[in-house]
C-alpha positions in Angstrom: -7.9 16.2 -32.8 -6.3 13.2 -30.9 -5.2 15.5 -28.0 -8.5 17.2 -27.8 -10.3 13.9 -27.7 -7.9 12.6 -25.1 -8.5 15.7 -22.9 -12.2 15.1 -23.1 -11.7 11.5 -22.1 -9.6 12.5 -19.2 -12.4 14.9 -17.9 -15.0 12.1 -18.5 -12.9 9.7 -16.4 -12.7 12.2 -13.6 -16.4 12.7 -13.6 -17.0 9.0 -13.7 -14.9 8.3 -10.6 -16.9 11.0 -8.7 -20.2 9.7 -10.0 -19.3 6.2 -8.8 -18.6 7.5 -5.4 -21.9 9.5 -5.3 -24.3 7.1 -7.1 -22.7 3.7 -7.3 -20.8 1.5 -9.6 -23.7 0.7 -11.9 -24.4 4.4 -12.7 -20.7 5.0 -13.4 -20.5 2.1 -15.8 -23.7 2.6 -17.6 -23.4 6.4 -18.0 -19.7 6.7 -18.4 -17.3 3.8 -18.6 -19.2 1.6 -21.0 -21.7 4.1 -22.4 -21.8 4.1 -26.3 -20.8 7.8 -26.5 -17.7 7.1 -24.4 -16.8 4.1 -26.6 -17.1 6.4 -29.6 -14.7 8.9 -28.0 -12.2 6.1 -27.5 -12.6 5.1 -31.1 -12.1 8.6 -32.4 -9.0 9.0 -30.2 -7.6 5.7 -31.5 -8.1 6.6 -35.1 -6.7 10.1 -34.7 -3.7 8.7 -32.9 -3.1 6.2 -35.7 -3.1 9.1 -38.2 -0.8 11.1 -36.0 1.6 8.2 -35.7 1.6 7.6 -39.4 2.4 11.3 -40.1 5.2 11.5 -37.5 6.6 8.0 -37.8 10.1 9.2 -38.9 10.4 11.7 -36.1 9.1 9.2 -33.5 11.4 6.4 -34.5 10.7 2.7 -34.0 10.4 3.0 -30.2 7.9 5.8 -30.3 5.8 4.2 -33.0 5.7 0.9 -31.2 4.6 2.6 -28.0 1.7 4.3 -29.7 0.7 1.2 -31.7 0.8 -0.7 -28.4 -1.7 1.7 -26.8 -3.9 1.5 -29.9 -3.7 -2.3 -29.7 -4.8 -2.3 -26.1 -7.8 -0.2 -27.0 -8.7 -2.7 -29.7 -8.2 -5.5 -27.3 -10.4 -3.8 -24.7 -13.2 -3.2 -27.3 -13.0 -6.8 -28.5 -13.3 -8.0 -24.9 -16.3 -5.7 -24.3 -18.1 -7.0 -27.4 -17.2 -10.7 -27.5 -16.1 -11.8 -24.0 -18.3 -14.1 -22.0 -18.0 -13.9 -18.2 -19.8 -15.3 -15.2 -19.5 -17.8 -12.4 -20.3 -21.4 -11.6 -20.8 -23.0 -8.2 -19.6 -26.6 -8.0 -20.6 -28.9 -5.1 -18.6 -31.9 -4.1 -20.3 -35.1 -5.1 -22.6 -33.6 -7.7 -22.6 -34.6 -11.4 -20.7 -32.6 -14.0 -22.1 -29.2 -15.0 -22.0 -27.7 -18.5 -23.9 -24.5 -17.5 -23.0 -21.3 -15.7 -24.5 -18.0 -14.8 -23.4 -15.1 -17.0 -22.7 -11.6 -15.7 -26.0 -10.4 -17.1 -28.0 -13.2 -15.4 -28.4 -15.4 -18.4 -27.5 -19.0 -18.5 -24.4 -19.9 -20.5 -23.1 -23.3 -21.7 -19.6 -24.9 -21.7 -18.7 -27.2 -24.6 -17.7 -29.7 -21.8 -18.7 -30.8 -18.3 -16.9 -29.7 -15.1 -17.1 -31.5 -11.8 -15.6 -30.7 -8.3 -13.5 -33.6 -7.0 -12.3 -31.9 -3.8 -11.5 -28.5 -2.3 -9.3 -27.5 0.6 -7.9 -24.5 2.4 -4.2 -24.2 3.0 -3.2 -22.3 6.2 -0.2 -20.4 7.3 1.8 -22.7 9.6 0.5 -22.7 13.2 -2.4 -20.5 12.5 -6.0 -20.6 11.2 -5.3 -17.8 8.7 -5.9 -18.9 5.1 -2.9 -19.0 2.8 -4.6 -20.4 -0.3 -7.8 -21.9 -1.6 -7.5 -25.0 -3.8 -10.1 -26.8 -5.9 -9.5 -30.0 -7.8 -11.8 -30.4 -10.8 -12.5 -32.9 -13.5 -13.3 -31.8 -17.0 -15.0 -34.1 -19.4 -15.1 -33.3 -23.2 -18.0 -34.2 -25.5 -15.9 -37.2 -26.7 -15.8 -38.5 -23.1 -12.2 -37.7 -22.5 -11.6 -36.6 -18.9 -8.8 -34.5 -17.5 -8.1 -33.2 -14.0 -7.1 -29.7 -13.1 -6.1 -27.6 -10.1 -7.4 -24.1 -9.5 -6.1 -21.8 -6.7 -5.6 -18.1 -6.1 -3.3 -16.8 -8.9 -3.3 -20.2 -10.6 -6.0 -20.4 -13.2 -7.2 -23.4 -15.2 -7.5 -22.9 -19.0 -9.3 -25.4 -21.2 -10.3 -24.8 -24.8 -10.1 -21.1 -24.3 -12.2 -21.1 -21.1 -10.5 -19.8 -18.1 -11.5 -20.7 -14.5 -10.5 -18.6 -11.4 -11.0 -19.4 -7.7 -13.4 -16.9 -6.3 -15.0 -18.4 -3.1 -15.1 -21.6 -1.2 -17.2 -23.4 1.4 -16.9 -26.7 3.2 -18.2 -28.7 0.3 -18.4 -26.3 -2.6 -16.3 -23.9 -4.7 -17.4 -20.8 -6.6 -15.4 -20.3 -9.8 -15.2 -17.2 -12.0 -15.6 -18.1 -15.7 -14.1 -16.2 -18.6 -14.1 -16.9 -22.3 -12.2 -14.2 -24.2 -9.6 -15.8 -26.6 -9.5 -12.8 -29.0 -9.6 -9.9 -26.6 -6.9 -11.3 -24.3 -4.6 -12.2 -27.2 -4.9 -8.7 -28.7 -4.4 -7.0 -25.4 -1.4 -9.0 -24.4 0.1 -8.3 -27.9 -0.3 -4.6 -27.0 1.5 -5.2 -23.7 4.4 -6.9 -25.5 4.7 -4.1 -28.0 4.7 -1.6 -25.2 7.6 -3.3 -23.4 9.6 -3.6 -26.7 8.8 0.0 -27.6 10.0 1.4 -24.2 13.3 -0.5 -24.5 13.8 0.8 -28.1 12.8 4.4 -27.1 15.6 4.9 -24.7 18.2 3.7 -27.2 17.1 5.5 -30.3 19.1 8.7 -31.0 16.1 10.9 -32.2 14.0 10.3 -29.0 13.1 13.3 -26.9 14.9 11.6 -24.0 18.2 11.4 -25.8 17.8 15.0 -27.1 17.3 16.2 -23.5 20.1 14.1 -22.2 22.6 15.3 -24.8 21.5 19.0 -24.8 24.5 21.3 -25.0 23.5 23.1 -21.8 24.7 20.1 -19.8 28.2 20.4 -21.3 28.6 23.9 -19.9 28.6 22.5 -16.3 25.3 24.1 -15.5 24.0 20.8 -14.2 25.9 21.1 -11.0 23.9 24.2 -10.0 20.6 23.9 -11.8 19.0 20.7 -10.4 16.9 21.0 -7.2 15.2 17.7 -6.9 13.8 18.4 -4.8 7.9 17.2 19.6 8.8 15.7 22.0 6.2 16.2 24.7 7.3 16.4 28.3 5.0 16.0 31.2 5.5 16.4 34.9 2.5 14.1 35.7 3.4 11.0 37.8 3.6 7.6 36.1 0.8 5.2 36.6 1.6 1.9 38.3 2.9 -0.9 36.1 5.4 -3.7 35.9 9.1 -3.1 36.3 10.8 -2.7 32.9 12.6 -6.0 33.1 9.5 -8.0 34.0 7.5 -6.2 31.3 10.2 -7.1 28.8 9.9 -10.8 29.7 6.2 -10.5 29.3 6.8 -8.9 25.9 8.8 -11.9 24.7 5.9 -14.4 25.1 4.3 -15.7 22.0 0.7 -14.6 21.2 -1.7 -15.4 18.4 -2.9 -12.0 17.1 -3.8 -10.6 13.7 -3.9 -14.0 12.1 -0.3 -15.0 13.1 1.9 -16.0 16.0 4.1 -13.0 17.1 5.9 -11.6 20.1 3.7 -10.1 22.8 5.8 -7.0 22.3 4.2 -6.5 18.9 0.7 -6.7 20.2 1.7 -4.3 23.0 3.1 -1.8 20.5 0.0 -1.9 18.4 -2.2 -1.5 21.4 -0.3 1.5 22.6 -0.2 3.1 19.2 -3.9 2.4 18.6 -4.9 4.1 21.9 -2.4 6.8 22.3 -1.0 7.4 18.9 2.6 6.7 20.0 4.5 3.5 20.9 5.2 4.7 24.4 3.4 6.7 27.2 5.0 8.9 29.8 8.3 7.3 29.3 6.8 3.8 29.8 7.4 1.1 27.2 4.6 -0.4 25.2 4.9 -3.6 27.3 4.5 -1.6 30.5 1.4 0.1 29.1 -0.2 -3.2 28.1 0.6 -4.9 31.5 -0.6 -1.8 33.3 -4.0 -2.2 31.7 -3.9 -5.9 32.4 -2.8 -5.9 36.1 -3.6 -2.4 37.3 -6.8 -1.7 35.5 -8.4 0.4 38.3 -5.6 2.9 38.0 -5.1 2.9 34.2 -8.8 3.4 33.5 -8.3 7.0 34.9 -5.2 7.7 32.6 -5.9 10.2 29.8 -4.3 8.2 27.0 -7.2 7.3 24.6 -6.8 9.8 21.7 -10.0 11.3 20.4 -9.2 13.4 17.3 -12.8 14.5 16.4 -13.9 17.7 18.1 -17.5 16.6 18.2 -16.5 13.5 20.0 -14.4 15.5 22.4 -17.4 17.7 23.2 -19.6 14.7 23.7 -17.2 13.2 26.2 -16.6 16.5 27.9 -12.9 16.6 27.2 -10.6 19.7 27.5 -8.1 18.2 25.0 -7.8 15.3 22.6 -7.0 12.6 25.2 -9.7 10.8 27.2 -9.9 8.5 30.2 -11.8 5.3 29.9 -14.1 6.6 32.6 -14.9 9.6 30.4 -16.9 7.3 28.1 -19.5 6.5 30.9 -21.8 8.5 33.1 -25.0 7.8 35.1 -26.9 7.2 31.8 -24.5 4.6 30.6 -22.2 4.5 27.6 -22.0 8.0 26.2 -21.4 7.0 22.6 -24.8 5.2 22.5 -26.3 8.7 22.6 -25.1 9.3 19.0 -27.8 8.5 16.5 -27.2 5.4 14.3 -27.2 7.5 11.1 -24.4 9.6 12.6 -22.2 6.6 13.5 -19.6 7.2 10.8 -16.0 6.3 10.7 -15.1 8.7 13.5 -17.6 7.0 15.8 -16.4 3.6 14.9 -12.8 4.5 15.5 -13.5 6.0 18.9 -15.8 3.2 20.0 -13.1 0.6 18.9 -10.5 2.3 21.1 -12.8 2.3 24.1 -13.8 -1.3 23.7 -10.2 -2.4 23.1 -9.1 -0.7 26.4 -11.8 -2.4 28.3 -11.2 -5.8 26.6 -7.5 -5.8 27.6 -8.4 -5.9 31.3 -10.3 -9.2 30.8 -7.3 -10.9 29.0 -9.6 -12.6 26.5 -7.6 -11.0 23.6 -4.3 -12.5 24.8 -4.2 -15.9 23.1 -1.0 -17.2 24.6 -1.6 -20.8 25.4 -1.3 -23.3 22.5 -3.0 -26.7 22.3 -2.7 -29.4 19.6 -5.3 -32.2 19.6 -4.7 -33.8 16.2 -1.2 -35.3 16.5 0.6 -32.0 16.2 -0.7 -30.9 12.8 -2.5 -27.8 13.9 -2.6 -25.5 16.9 -5.4 -23.7 18.6 -4.6 -20.7 20.8 -6.5 -19.8 24.0 -6.4 -17.2 26.8 -6.7 -18.1 30.5 -10.3 -16.7 30.3 -11.5 -19.0 27.5 -13.4 -22.3 27.9 -10.7 -24.9 27.4 -11.3 -28.1 25.3 -12.7 -31.0 27.3 -9.9 -33.3 26.0 -7.1 -31.1 27.2 -5.1 -32.8 30.0 -6.0 -31.7 33.5 -2.5 -30.6 34.3 -2.4 -28.3 31.3 -5.8 -26.8 32.3 -4.6 -26.1 35.8 -1.4 -24.4 34.5 -3.4 -22.2 32.1 -6.1 -21.2 34.5 -3.8 -20.5 37.4 -0.5 -19.1 36.1 -1.6 -15.6 35.3 -3.5 -15.3 38.6 -0.2 -16.3 40.3 1.7 -13.7 38.4 -0.9 -11.1 39.6 -0.5 -12.2 43.2 3.3 -12.0 43.0 3.1 -8.5 41.6 0.7 -7.4 44.3 3.0 -8.6 47.0 6.1 -7.2 45.4 7.6 -10.6 44.4 8.9 -9.4 41.0 11.5 -12.2 40.6 8.8 -14.9 41.1 6.5 -13.1 38.6 9.3 -13.0 36.1 10.2 -16.7 36.6 6.5 -17.6 36.1 6.4 -15.7 32.8 9.5 -17.6 31.7 7.8 -20.9 32.5 4.8 -19.8 30.4 7.1 -19.3 27.4 8.7 -22.7 28.0 5.1 -24.2 28.1 4.4 -22.4 24.7 7.5 -23.9 23.1 6.7 -27.4 24.5 3.0 -27.5 23.6 2.8 -25.8 20.2 2.6 -28.0 17.2 5.6 -28.3 14.9 6.1 -25.2 12.8 3.4 -23.4 14.8 5.9 -21.0 16.3 8.0 -18.6 14.2 11.7 -19.6 13.9 13.9 -18.0 16.7 15.7 -15.7 14.1 12.3 -14.4 12.8 11.1 -13.9 16.4 14.3 -11.8 17.2 13.9 -9.9 13.9 10.4 -8.8 15.0 11.7 -7.7 18.3 14.4 -5.7 16.5 11.8 -4.2 14.2 9.7 -3.0 17.1 12.7 -1.2 18.6 13.7 0.7 15.5 10.3 1.4 13.9 10.0 4.9 15.2 9.0 6.9 12.1 8.1 10.3 13.7 11.6 11.4 14.7 13.1 10.4 11.3 10.4 12.2 9.4 10.9 15.4 11.4 14.7 15.3 11.0 14.4 14.7 7.2 11.9 17.6 6.8 14.0 20.1 8.8 17.3 19.2 7.2 15.7 18.9 3.7 14.2 22.4 3.9 17.4 23.9 5.4 19.5 22.4 2.6 16.9 23.4 0.1 17.1 27.1 1.0 20.9 26.9 1.0 20.8 25.4 -2.4 18.3 28.0 -3.7 20.6 30.7 -2.4 23.6 29.1 -4.2 21.5 28.8 -7.4 20.6 32.4 -7.4 24.2 33.5 -6.6 25.5 31.0 -9.3 28.0 29.3 -6.9 28.4 25.9 -5.6 27.4 24.6 -2.2 30.1 24.2 0.5 31.6 20.7 0.6 30.4 20.2 4.2 26.9 20.8 3.0 27.1 18.2 0.3 28.7 15.6 2.6 26.0 16.3 5.3 23.2 15.7 2.8 24.8 12.5 1.4 25.4 11.1 4.9 21.9 11.9 6.0 20.3 10.4 2.9 22.4 7.3 3.2 21.5 6.7 6.9 17.8 7.3 6.2 17.9 5.0 3.2 19.6 2.2 5.2 17.1 2.6 8.0 14.2 2.4 5.5 15.8 -0.6 3.8 16.2 -2.3 7.2 12.6 -1.6 8.1 11.2 -3.0 4.8 13.6 -6.0 4.9 12.5 -6.9 8.5 8.8 -6.5 7.6 9.3 -8.8 4.6 11.2 -11.4 6.6 8.7 -11.3 9.4 5.7 -11.5 7.2 7.2 -13.9 4.7 6.3 -11.7 1.6 7.6 -8.7 -0.3 6.7 -5.7 1.8 4.8 -3.7 -0.7 1.2 -4.6 0.0 -0.3 -1.7 1.9 -0.1 2.1 2.2 2.4 2.1 5.0 4.9 -0.1 3.2 4.5 1.5 -0.2 5.2 5.0 1.2 8.3 3.7 2.9 9.3 2.2 -0.4 8.8 5.5 -2.1 11.0 7.2 0.6 13.7 4.5 0.1 13.9 5.3 -3.7 14.1 9.0 -2.9 16.9 8.5 -0.4 19.1 6.2 -2.5 18.3 8.2 -5.6 19.7 11.3 -4.0 22.9 9.4 -3.1 23.2 7.7 -6.4 22.9 10.9 -8.5 25.0 13.1 -6.2 28.0 13.2 -8.4 26.4 14.3 -11.6 23.3 15.9 -9.9 24.6 17.0 -6.5 21.6 19.2 -5.7 19.2 16.3 -6.1 19.7 15.8 -2.4 17.5 18.5 -0.7 14.4 17.2 -2.5 15.4 13.7 -1.7 15.4 14.6 2.0 12.1 16.4 1.7 10.5 13.5 -0.1 11.8 11.1 2.5 10.3 13.2 5.3 6.9 13.6 3.5 6.6 9.9 2.6 7.5 8.8 6.1 5.1 11.3 7.6 2.2 10.2 5.3 3.0 6.5 6.1 2.8 7.4 9.8 -0.4 9.4 9.5 -2.1 7.1 7.0 -1.6 4.0 9.1 -1.5 4.6 12.8 -1.3 0.9 13.4 1.1 -0.6 10.9 0.8 -4.2 11.9 2.5 -7.0 9.9 -0.3 -9.4 8.9 -0.3 -12.6 6.8 -0.7 -11.9 3.1 -4.1 -12.3 1.6 -4.1 -15.3 -0.8 -4.9 -13.1 -3.9 -1.9 -10.9 -3.2 0.6 -13.9 -3.2 1.9 -13.1 -6.7 5.4 -11.9 -7.8 3.7 -9.5 -10.2 2.4 -7.5 -7.2 5.9 -6.7 -6.1 7.0 -5.7 -9.6 3.9 -3.6 -10.1 4.3 -1.7 -6.9 8.1 -1.1 -7.3 7.7 0.2 -10.8 4.8 2.5 -9.8 6.7 3.9 -6.8 9.7 4.7 -8.8 7.5 6.6 -11.3 5.8 8.5 -8.4 9.2 9.5 -7.0 10.3 10.9 -10.4 7.0 12.8 -10.8 7.4 14.2 -7.2 10.9 15.4 -8.0 9.5 17.1 -11.2 6.8 18.8 -9.2 9.3 20.2 -6.6 11.7 21.1 -9.4 8.9 22.9 -11.3 7.8 24.7 -8.2 11.3 25.9 -7.6 11.5 27.3 -11.2 8.2 29.2 -10.6 9.6 30.6 -7.4 12.8 31.8 -9.2 10.7 33.4 -11.9 8.7 35.2 -9.3 11.9 36.4 -7.6 13.2 37.7 -11.0 10.1 39.8 -11.4 10.7 41.3 -8.0 14.4 42.0 -8.9 15.9 39.4 -6.5 17.4 37.4 -9.4 19.5 39.1 -12.1 17.6 39.3 -15.4 20.6 37.8 -17.2 20.4 34.5 -15.3 18.0 31.9 -16.5 18.1 28.8 -14.3 14.5 28.1 -15.2 15.6 26.7 -18.5 17.9 24.2 -16.9 15.2 23.2 -14.5 12.8 22.6 -17.4 15.5 20.6 -19.1 15.8 18.4 -16.0 12.1 17.9 -15.9 12.0 17.1 -19.6 14.7 14.5 -19.0 12.8 12.9 -16.0 9.4 13.0 -17.8 10.2 10.2 -20.2 11.2 7.5 -17.7 8.6 8.6 -15.2 5.7 8.4 -17.7 6.9 5.1 -19.3 7.4 3.5 -15.9 4.0 4.6 -14.9 2.5 3.0 -18.1 4.5 -0.1 -17.5 3.4 -0.4 -13.9 -0.3 0.1 -14.8 -0.2 -2.7 -17.4 1.8 -5.1 -15.1 -1.0 -4.6 -12.6 -3.5 -5.4 -15.4 -1.7 -8.6 -16.2 -1.7 -9.5 -12.5 -5.4 -8.8 -12.2 -6.2 -10.9 -15.2 -4.2 -13.8 -13.7 -5.9 -13.4 -10.3 -9.6 -12.9 -11.1 -10.1 -12.8 -14.8 -10.4 -9.1 -15.5 -7.4 -6.9 -16.3 -9.4 -3.7 -15.9 -12.4 -3.1 -13.6 -12.6 0.7 -13.6 -11.8 0.8 -9.9 -11.2 4.5 -8.7 -7.5 3.9 -8.3 -7.2 2.3 -11.7 -9.1 5.1 -13.2 -7.0 7.8 -11.6 -3.8 6.1 -12.5 -4.9 6.2 -16.1 -5.9 9.9 -15.7 -2.4 10.6 -14.4 -0.9 8.8 -17.4 -3.0 11.0 -19.7 -2.2 14.2 -17.9 1.5 13.7 -18.1 1.4 12.5 -21.7 0.5 16.0 -23.0 3.8 17.7 -22.4 5.5 14.7 -23.8 4.2 15.8 -27.3 5.7 19.3 -27.2 6.4 19.0 -31.0 2.7 18.9 -31.6 1.7 21.2 -28.7 4.3 24.0 -29.0 3.2 25.7 -25.8 4.9 22.9 -23.7 8.2 23.9 -25.3 8.2 27.1 -23.2 10.1 26.4 -20.0 7.9 28.6 -17.8 4.6 26.9 -18.8 6.2 23.4 -18.7 7.6 23.9 -15.2 4.2 25.2 -14.0 2.4 22.3 -15.6 4.8 19.8 -13.9 4.0 21.5 -10.5 0.2 21.5 -11.0 0.0 18.0 -12.6 1.3 16.4 -9.5 -2.1 16.9 -8.0 -3.3 14.0 -10.1 -0.6 11.8 -8.4 -1.8 12.9 -5.0 -5.4 12.2 -5.9 -4.4 8.7 -7.3 -2.5 7.7 -4.2 -4.1 9.6 -1.3 -7.4 11.1 -2.6 -8.8 7.8 -3.8 -7.8 6.2 -0.4 -9.6 8.7 1.7 -12.3 10.2 -0.5 -13.4 7.7 -3.2 -12.6 4.3 -1.7 -12.6 1.2 -3.8 -10.9 -2.2 -3.6 -7.4 -0.6 -3.9 -8.0 1.7 -1.0 -5.5 1.5 1.8 -7.6 3.7 4.2 
């Protein structure tokens, strides 16, 4: 009964996520997530699970029992929160008297058993920028007895008083909006469940009767079958002439200027690379560097506006612009009637229209120079720095000599280039950098080592060639491994060494990329789709190297996973800029949450490829290609059984670490966001084969392998489908 109820709940959650996308959050909540009939389903599932745990307690062992009790405890905590918690928000204005009322989530007026007053609020900024790093409110709480205490509230730092929790939500110049939460019983029960889950996972992997230990100590491993059973598994040339631009050396000097862009100070080279990738889809054009492309648009606009380098992927847009391919000139966007994209009706201006319009406007804006904020100015004793372009209206209080330099230097560079005086142009650019270093406030510029690290990152962050190499080599080694598996012989030594060396090099490259991004941005680089896909590739690469001795054929799938994750990272984020971290993301729990989830996804991906290989071998056996006496599918299912336990338990752990982080950040550990919902769906889907004692069908290797292959669709939906189809606050798209 518990499995049947869980299957129904899984289908309900799938339907709810789709309903939310079609009809909105309120419909999904009222009709599905918090509907009484759904709560009854959860209750039935919890009771049936408790009965099942009691009956099978000896077989499960302490670890298994604690894991199931933890899940039941979380459901009880969630129900308690739903029935008893009080949530809402309060707006405090500086200078006002203490408040003891707030607005509840349902619109009613709630009351505190104390008064709360805003003393001050402030915004902390990243050094040398106007990008918020944190929002801080200082409040005073006065009890009924008249006792007053002061407290500090900021992002990821809550204030707790008499069971009432306050979270920083929004802020103005003289007011702060705080989220209010009063849930002493629900949070306590839920966190007890989290604690039991962690203890249960640890005990599970050490108890002798666990399914993991049984799979690990299966006698089939002792016959040496492992070494042959595990399969974990362009350049465009053009003869067209180059458009006019700066010499490579002068463009390189230009690329080493500081520029304020994307909320932080960075090398001009980074902006140039992002500009080129944004327009053309690649970090270079016709053999020209990104700096040459940027300066071409800046200094030789009349020629570059006729260059077909603005990528238009939508066929409808291509027809509207009259293109023969997918690359447009800036002049293609205009005709005698004006801007062609204006002809598109407003109700048709979807994401494709916005993307194409953005590229066109960006190309035109670069010619004006207004987006190049390269001149710093500090007017408050060096505490903060404002950045200007030579086309901006400069502050009245700026010294006259500084104004003359800013307004005239780029015109002088243009004159030098027009007359062929490249050395003078290069020297002027060098003087601009000296001016930047002299006029910027203390700590406004990144340290020299960080600046050089970003230049190095821009040079080596070419993902397309690495992805292609990984995929080609991965599939080649995969078919060689499949052939060896069918013939029941080992791979040649040169093949094993080649795979290991390739995986090690790719892993080191990915580790270098992520380390550089983390050092440049000043945070753990696991905050967006580009970075998390690279992290997944990193685990696949080093996992293949680490398990080569006992699992030598893990490597083909490691290479394939590396190639696929890098390819998805490249396609999913065509402009992978390093930006300052949002204040709410500045939590160590975020890094732990992402790392644990990514390891789980890698294991599930390996299981899918492994299961697909088993299905392929079974098909080949039916056609007589594989001898009937050989049964590698059993070993493949045993490998999947071994990987299922850590994969599923890490997924559960990652989900609930994310819930703790959410509760610490904004007062709700579960909000039924589409990604949260599908992560839970994935957990449920993979939990069924874990109970093969109760569901005997999953003990059959063929069905189990097929299930592992098909079930990975839920992972793809969780990570990619939600991003590009359902949206939500976790969406990277």
